N, C-alpha and C positions, 0 to 999 in steps of 0.2 A: 342635835336635834332632828328629828326626823318628821317631815310637812305631813304624811300620812301611811296609814298600813304600807306595807311592802307588798307588792305583787305587781310583778313585770311580768304579766303573758298579757298578750295583746288580744287577747279573744274575749268575745261576749257569749253568754250562754244566757238560754232562757231556758223555761219548761217547757216539755217536749209539745206539751198542750193549747191550742189556742184557747181553749177554754179556763186556765189557770188564772188564777187572780193577780199573779205577782208576776215582777219581768228582772232577772238578774242581769245587770250592765258592768261591763269591765268600761271604766273610764279614764284618759288619761289626761293630766291636766298639763298642759303648754308650759315648756319652763321661761317662764319671760317674769320679766321686775324679781320683786323680792323670792320668786321662784327658781329664779337660774342658778342658786346653790346648792341646791337637791338636785340628784342622780335621777334618772328618768326612772329608774325602779320606785323612787322615793314618790313619783308623782303621779303613779296607778296606781288606781284601787279598784275594789270592785261592789257593785252598789245592788240592793233589790228592794222591789218598790212595788207599790200597787199600780197594773199595768192603765189601771183608769184614774191613778192621779195625776195630779198638772206638772208640768214642767218644772214648775218651781220647787217641787220638792225634790229633783236630782240636784237643785244650788243647796237645798238644807241638807240634803247626807252625803255632798260632798264636804260641807263645812262643818259637819259634825264628825269627818275624819280628820280635819286638820288639826295643824299644834295652835296653843291659844293663840298665839302671838299672829297667825294668819285667819284667824276666823271674822275679820272683818271684812274679809274680799268677798265680791259678788263675782260673778261667772257670765261669762258669754256663752251658752251650749251649745254646741254644735252635733248635729247626727252626721256620722260618716255613713255613707252609701256607696253601695260598688253598681258600678255598670260594667258590662261584656269585660272591657278592658282596663280601667282607670277604676279609681274612688273622684268621690267628691264630698263636699261639704255643705250643709244647710242649717242654717241659724233655725236653734226651735223657739217657738214661742211660750214665754212662760206660762201662758193663761190656757194652753192649748194642754189638753191629754197625753201620756205619754204613748196609749195606744193608736193614737192619730200617725205618729211615726215608726211604729212597730207593729203595725198589722198583723203580718206575718211570722212564721215561726225565725225565729235570727237565726240566720248560719253560725254555724262553730269554726271556730279558725280565723276570725275577724273583730277587729274593735269597732264600737259604733255611736260613742260618743267621745268628743274631746271639748274641753272647759279650759277657756281664755281667761286668764287671771283680770280683773278690773279693781285698779289700786282705790281703797278706801279716799276718800276725799281727805286732804291734809288737815289736821288739829290745826285749831288756831289760839 
């Protein structure tokens, strides 16, 4: 069984004009916990969202692409950003608009969000 749709291109593309209403992001789910059994190819996905939507819609879009047995997972979503010589991550707040993190045209050839799985609470 596959965790998510297959896409192993660690790039992020956006529509070229900043006036566009949507943004397309390639996301990498970090292979920890129950996600360890999947290949990185299976943990990469592409999502298109409204630029003015909240970061919480990223989580929903990820969950929509997961196998049913993994849909109960929440994710800590981080923006990947690049400095002159390295890259870093910044946790994204779920109540903030996506456009606050991606104000400019997103460069091709790099990925921009990673999702760290947060296991659901154990059932009793």
